[in-house]
N, C-alpha and C positions, 0 to 999 in steps of 0.2 A: 023157692029155694032159700031166699033171704029170711023168710018167716021161719023156716025149719031150723036154720042156723041160729037165729035169735032165740027160738024156743029151747034148743039144746043148751045154749049159753046160759039162759035164765035158769034152767034146771040145774046146771052145774053150780051156779052161784047159790041157789037155794039149798042144795045139798051141803055145800061148804058152810053156809051160815048155820044150818041145823047142827052140824058137827061141833060148832062152838058153844051151843046152848045145851044145858042139861035139861032133858025132858023126861027122864026116868021111865022110858018104855021098858018092856019086859024082855029084851034081848038076852040070850044066854051064851055069852062069849067070855073069853079070858078068865076061866075059872082059876082059882088060886091054887097052884100045885104045892103051895107052902103049908097046906093044912096040917100035915103030920111031920113037919120038919123038926129036926133036933134043935136044942138050944144053941143060939149063935151069939157072936160077940155083940156087945152093946152098940147102939147106933149113935153116932156123933150128929146131933141135931143142929149144929151151928150152920146158919145160913140156909136152912131147909124149911120150906113152908108146908103146913099140913094140907091134906086133901082126903077125900073119901073114894077109895078104889071101887067100892060097891056102887056108889052113885055114878061114877064115871063109866064103869063097864055096863051098867044098865041103860046108859044113854045110847049105846051103840048096838047095832044088830049085825051078827055074823053075815058076811056076804054083801053088806052095805058098801057102797062106793067109799073108798078111803079107809076101810076097816080091815086090818090084817090080823088073823089069829093063828097063823101057822107059817112054817118055812123060815124060822128065825136063825140068826147067826149065833146068838148066845144060847147054846144048848148044853154046855158043860157048867157044872157048879163053879162059881167064882164069887164067894160071898161079898156083899156090899155092906160096908160099915160107915161110909161117909159120902159126902157130896162128890168128891173127886172120883171115887170108885164108880159111882152111879153114872157120872158123865162119861167116863172112859168106856164103860160097857155099852151105854146107849149109843155112842158114836159108831159102834159096830153095825148098828141097825139103820143108820141114816143113809139114805141113798146118796151116791156120790154126786149126783147132779143137783142136790138140794143145797142151796146156799142159805145160810142163816147168820144172823148177827147177834142173837140173844139166846142164852141157855138159862132155863129156870129149873130148879130141882124141888120135888115135893116128896113127902113120905107119909104113908098111912100106918100109924102105929097098930091099929086094930087088925089089919090084914097083913101087916109087914110087907107092904108093896111100895115100890118106888115109881115115880113118874118123872121123866126128864122131858121137858118141853123145849124144842128147838123152834125158834120163830124168826121171822123176817119182818122188820118194821115197815109199815106202809104197804104191805103186799097182801091182798085178799087171798086167803087160803094158804098163806105162807107159814104154816106151822106143821110140826110133826111131833106127836107125843109117843114116847116109848115107855111101856109099862113093864117092870121087872120085879120078880119076887126077891126076897132077902138073899137067896142063893145066887142071884145074878142071872136067872133064867128069864128070858123075855116071854111074856104071856099075851101081849097085845100091842099093836101099833096103830095109831090113827093119823091119817094124813089130811091136810087141807082144812084144818080147824080155823 
C-alpha cells in the first residue's frame, strides 16, 4: 500500500514538472477563436512580457491532468487592452481555494493572446496559467505548473 501511494505521488510530481517545461508535443487544444476578430484597440505593453501562445498550447494535451479547455467563466466579449484588464478577467478563472502571491502577465502579439500566471513562491505545483484572447474570452487554463 505504501509503495502504491509513493508511486501515485511520484507520478503527480512528474506530471507537475512536465507542465512547467515546454516540450512542443502535438496536442491540439486551446485554438485561437480570435482568428477572424475585428480590429481592436491598441495594446498597452507596459509591464507585459512576450510569450508564444502556439508554443505553450502545443506543450499541453487536452484531457491531460491540470489542462482545462472548456467550462470557463469568461464567455462574453470583454476586450483586454492592458495588464490590469487581463488580471481582472483572469481572476474570474482562478479557483477560490488557490492561494497565490505573484501575478505575471504575458502577451503574444502574433496570436493576440494573453497569459496571466498566478503563482505561489516555494510551492511545487503552485501555479495556474489563464490564457485569454484579445476579446477577453478564456481559451485554456493550466494548473500545477
